[in-house]
C-alpha positions in Angstrom: 20.7 0.2 8.4 18.8 -2.7 6.8 19.1 -3.5 3.1 16.6 -5.7 1.3 17.1 -6.5 -2.4 14.2 -6.9 -4.8 15.7 -9.4 -7.3 14.2 -8.8 -10.7 17.2 -9.1 -13.0 17.9 -5.9 -14.9 15.1 -4.2 -12.9 16.5 -5.2 -9.5 16.7 -2.5 -6.8 17.4 -2.0 -3.1 15.1 -1.1 -0.2 17.1 0.9 2.3 15.6 1.0 5.9 17.4 3.5 8.1 16.4 5.7 11.0 17.1 9.2 10.0 17.7 8.3 6.3 15.8 11.5 5.2 18.5 13.6 6.9 21.2 11.7 5.0 19.3 11.6 1.7 22.1 13.4 -0.1 24.4 10.4 0.5 21.7 8.0 -0.7 20.4 9.9 -3.7 23.5 11.7 -5.1 24.2 9.1 -7.7 20.6 9.5 -9.1 21.0 13.2 -10.0 21.6 14.7 -13.4 22.6 18.3 -13.8 22.7 18.7 -10.0 18.9 18.6 -9.3 16.1 16.3 -8.4 12.4 16.9 -8.9 10.5 16.0 -5.7 6.7 15.3 -5.9 4.8 15.3 -2.6 1.4 16.4 -1.2 0.7 19.5 1.0 0.6 17.6 4.3 3.9 15.8 3.7 5.5 19.0 2.4 4.7 20.6 5.7 6.1 17.8 7.7 9.0 16.4 5.7 10.0 18.4 2.6 12.3 20.8 4.4 14.2 17.9 5.9 14.7 16.4 2.5 15.6 19.7 0.8 18.1 20.6 3.6 19.9 17.3 3.3 20.0 17.4 -0.5 21.1 21.0 -0.6 24.0 20.1 1.8 25.2 17.6 -0.8 25.0 20.2 -3.6 21.7 19.0 -5.0 19.0 21.5 -6.0 15.4 20.5 -5.4 12.5 21.3 -7.6 9.4 20.6 -5.5 5.9 19.9 -6.9 3.2 20.0 -4.2 -0.1 18.3 -4.9 -3.3 18.2 -2.8 -3.6 15.5 -0.2 -6.0 12.6 -0.3 -7.2 9.7 -2.4 -8.9 12.1 -4.8 -5.4 13.1 -6.0 -5.1 9.7 -7.8 -7.1 11.0 -10.7 -6.8 11.7 -14.4 -6.9 15.5 -13.7 -4.0 15.4 -11.3 -2.1 13.0 -13.5 -2.4 15.4 -16.4 -1.4 18.4 -14.2 1.6 16.5 -12.9 2.8 15.4 -16.3 2.5 19.0 -17.6 4.6 20.3 -14.7 7.3 17.6 -15.3 7.4 18.6 -19.0 7.7 22.2 -18.0 10.6 21.4 -15.8 12.1 19.5 -18.8 12.4 16.2 -17.1 14.1 13.8 -19.4 14.0 10.0 -19.8 17.3 9.6 -18.0 16.2 11.6 -15.0 14.9 10.4 -11.6 11.9 12.0 -9.9 11.2 11.5 -6.2 7.9 10.3 -4.8 7.9 11.7 -1.2 4.7 10.7 0.6 2.2 7.9 1.2 0.6 5.4 -1.2 -1.4 8.0 -3.1 1.8 10.0 -4.1 3.7 6.8 -4.7 1.1 5.3 -7.0 0.5 8.6 -8.9 4.2 9.5 -9.4 5.1 5.9 -10.4 2.4 5.9 -13.1 3.4 9.4 -14.3 7.1 8.2 -14.5 6.0 5.1 -16.5 4.4 7.2 -19.2 6.4 10.4 -19.3 8.4 10.3 -22.6 7.7 6.5 -22.5 9.3 6.2 -19.2 11.7 8.1 -16.9 13.1 6.8 -13.6 11.6 7.3 -10.1 12.5 6.7 -6.5 10.1 5.9 -3.7 10.6 7.8 -0.4 7.6 6.5 1.5 6.5 8.5 4.6 3.5 6.4 5.9 3.6 3.0 7.4 1.3 1.6 4.7 3.6 2.9 1.9 6.7 1.7 3.7 5.6 -1.9 4.2 3.5 -2.3 1.0 2.7 0.2 -1.8 6.3 1.5 -2.3 7.6 -2.0 -3.1 6.8 -4.0 -6.1 6.1 -1.5 -8.9 2.3 -1.4 -8.9 1.3 2.1 -10.0 -2.2 3.4 -10.7 -4.9 6.0 -10.6 -8.5 5.7 -9.7 -11.5 6.2 -12.0 -15.2 6.6 -11.5 -15.5 2.9 -12.2 -13.3 1.9 -9.3 -9.9 1.9 -7.6 -6.5 1.4 -9.3 -8.1 0.4 -12.7 -5.7 2.5 -14.8 -2.0 1.8 -14.1 1.1 -0.1 -14.9 3.8 -2.3 -13.4 6.8 0.0 -13.2 9.6 -0.6 -10.8 11.4 2.2 -8.9 15.2 2.5 -8.9 15.3 2.7 -5.1 13.1 2.7 -2.1 14.4 4.8 0.8 12.6 4.2 4.1 13.1 6.4 7.1 10.9 5.1 10.0 11.3 8.4 11.8 8.8 10.0 9.3 6.1 8.1 11.1 6.5 10.4 14.1 4.6 13.1 12.4 1.6 10.8 11.5 -1.7 10.8 13.2 -2.4 7.5 15.0 -5.2 6.7 12.6 -2.8 6.8 9.7 -0.3 4.5 11.5 -3.1 2.1 12.4 -4.2 2.0 8.7 -0.7 1.1 7.7 -0.5 -1.5 10.4 -3.2 -3.5 8.7 -0.8 -4.2 5.9 1.8 -5.4 8.4 -0.7 -7.9 9.9 -1.5 -9.0 6.3 2.0 -10.6 5.9 1.4 -12.8 9.0 -2.0 -13.9 7.8 -0.7 -14.8 4.3 2.0 -17.3 5.2 3.8 -16.3 8.4 1.8 -17.3 11.5 4.8 -16.6 13.8 4.8 -13.0 12.6 1.0 -12.7 13.2 1.7 -14.0 16.8 4.3 -11.3 17.1 1.7 -8.7 16.0 -0.7 -10.0 18.7 1.9 -9.5 21.5 4.1 -6.7 20.1 2.0 -4.8 17.6 0.9 -2.3 20.2 4.5 -1.2 20.7 4.8 -0.3 17.0 1.6 1.8 17.3 2.9 3.5 20.4 6.1 4.6 18.5 8.7 2.1 19.6 11.5 2.5 17.1 12.8 -1.1 17.3 9.3 -2.6 16.8 8.8 -0.3 13.8 12.1 -1.3 12.2 11.5 -5.0 12.8 8.0 -4.9 11.4 9.0 -2.9 8.3 12.0 -5.1 7.5 10.0 -8.3 8.0 7.2 -7.0 5.8 9.4 -5.8 2.9 11.4 -9.0 3.0 8.1 -10.9 2.5 6.9 -8.6 -0.2 10.3 -8.6 -2.0 10.3 -12.4 -2.1 6.8 -12.6 -3.6 7.5 -9.8 -6.1 10.7 -11.5 -7.3 8.8 -14.7 -7.8 5.7 -13.2 -9.5 6.4 -9.6 -10.6 3.2 -9.2 -12.8 0.8 -11.4 -10.8 0.8 -14.1 -13.5 1.6 -17.2 -11.5 -0.9 -16.5 -8.7 1.6 -16.0 -5.9 1.6 -12.2 -6.0 -2.2 -12.3 -5.8 -1.8 -13.4 -2.1 -0.8 -9.8 -1.4 -4.4 -8.9 -2.2 -5.7 -10.5 1.0 -8.6 -8.3 2.3 -8.5 -6.1 -0.8 -11.5 -7.5 -2.7 -13.8 -6.9 0.2 -11.8 -3.8 1.2 -12.1 -2.0 -2.1 -15.9 -2.6 -2.1 -16.1 -1.0 1.3 -14.0 1.9 0.1 -16.3 2.3 -2.9 -19.3 2.3 -0.6 -17.8 5.1 1.5 -16.8 7.1 -1.6 -13.1 6.5 -1.5 -13.0 9.2 1.2 -11.6 9.8 4.6 -14.6 8.0 6.0 -12.5 4.8 5.4 -8.8 4.9 4.8 -7.4 2.2 2.4 -5.7 0.4 5.3 -8.8 0.5 7.3 -10.7 -1.1 4.4 -8.1 -3.8 4.1 -8.4 -4.5 7.8 -12.1 -5.0 7.7 -11.7 -6.9 4.4 -9.2 -9.4 6.0 -11.6 -10.0 8.9 -14.4 -10.6 6.5 -12.3 -12.9 4.4 -11.4 -15.0 7.4 -15.0 -15.1 8.7 -16.3 -16.0 5.2 -13.6 -18.8 5.1 -14.9 -20.1 8.4 -18.5 -19.9 7.1 -17.4 -22.1 4.2 -15.8 -24.6 6.6 -12.3 -23.9 5.3 -10.9 -22.1 8.3 -11.2 -22.9 12.0 -13.7 -20.4 13.6 -11.1 -19.8 16.3 -8.6 -18.4 13.8 -11.2 -16.1 12.3 -12.0 -14.9 15.8 -8.3 -14.3 16.5 -8.0 -12.1 13.4 -11.1 -10.1 14.3 -10.1 -9.8 18.0 -6.6 -8.4 17.1 -7.9 -5.9 14.6 -10.5 -4.8 17.1 -7.9 -4.6 19.9 -5.7 -2.1 18.0 -8.7 0.0 17.0 -9.0 -1.0 13.3 -12.4 -1.7 11.6 -13.3 -5.4 11.7 -16.8 -5.5 10.3 -19.2 -3.4 8.1 -20.4 -1.4 11.1 -17.0 -0.3 12.3 -16.0 0.5 8.7 -19.1 2.9 8.4 -20.4 0.9 5.5 -24.1 1.5 4.7 -24.6 -0.7 1.6 -26.2 -4.1 1.7 -24.5 -7.3 0.3 -25.9 -6.8 -3.2 -24.5 -3.3 -3.5 -21.1 -4.3 -2.2 -20.9 -7.2 -4.6 -21.9 -4.8 -7.4 -18.8 -2.8 -6.5 -16.7 -6.0 -6.7 -17.7 -6.5 -10.3 -15.5 -3.6 -11.3 -12.5 -5.3 -9.6 -9.5 -5.4 -12.0 -8.9 -9.0 -11.1 -12.2 -10.1 -12.9 -11.5 -12.7 -15.5 -14.1 -14.4 -17.8 -16.9 -13.1 -15.5 -15.4 -14.7 -12.4 -13.7 -12.9 -9.5 -10.9 -14.7 -7.6 -11.1 -14.4 -3.8 -8.3 -14.7 -1.2 -9.6 -17.1 1.4 -7.8 -19.0 4.3 -7.5 -22.4 5.7 -6.1 -20.8 8.9 -3.7 -18.1 10.0 -0.7 -18.2 7.6 -2.6 -20.4 5.1 -4.1 -18.0 2.6 -5.0 -19.3 -0.9 -6.6 -18.1 -4.1 -10.1 -19.4 -4.8 -11.6 -19.0 -8.3 -15.0 -20.6 -7.6 -16.6 -18.3 -5.1 -20.3 -17.5 -5.6 -20.9 -13.8 -5.6 -24.5 -14.5 -4.6 -23.2 -16.4 -1.6 -20.8 -13.5 -0.8 -23.8 -11.1 -0.9 -25.7 -13.3 1.6 -22.7 -13.6 3.9 -22.3 -9.8 4.0 -25.9 -9.3 5.0 -25.6 -12.1 7.6 -22.4 -10.7 9.0 -23.9 -7.3 9.5 -26.7 -8.6 11.6 -24.8 -11.6 13.2 
């Protein structure tokens, strides 16, 4: 078992990484129960694959489970499903001192975290992420949100969980496409400030995707250590350091918007293509060696991830994609900060990028 601490003073919490943790969840979660029960929120796909494992383990420890099962997919991060979830939690008489469990991927984690942050002005919640993307990224750090017609994650809050319980064995039930999408977030940590980890991804990443338990555990632990350190230093993205975690996301969210926030392009796939675009744009500006941009593109392509507009199934031109970027929640005083790179492991935040130039680059990159 690996243990990573997110150091946030009174809001500090542990990330537990343990093969088979779901089957021992009674031991991990018993101290978070009140009145002998836990409300578990999940989606229909995760319920089929993992809910019985969790219920069996909790019941064996004398803990009753109240499950709430939601539809699967990005569309669940909506006002409608937030309202339905809150009504169900109120019907179950969840109190401010209770903990609710988010069992699932990033959609469930984001939605449940936001619901917990507003229910009776805040109850507690625990992340039990079941996808690679959620395990290495979205379950850690307290960002919670829903989507709106104007864009992705525009309504939300910073609200930290009480615990993150990661069982890498839950990845066994995932389609390869889901695991690949999560792997993009693993690669991201190497590209931000850890070139040795990116080199590990180039040589060993295929083992993670093929289901090697040691490779999975190593990558998950290395990723959450990196994220925990950044979150502890800049919890609410005020100093600029936490913004580095958005590498690939400004481009990626625009690609997701173009494809309707649908299964045409999963979030991690959008991030993958977004990171490749960010590195190629950095090379175009003369900031990044072209060879580094080529390495990033080559690795993402080698593992089957989108790496350009075509492989991301994006139809819009540069102007329409930039129009989507104007709804980005990071907009400030009419300017949009961009994550660019001086090389692999040398990501930085730029606040003077011309959106007109980005539009031209996207059109050139499509035809280049």
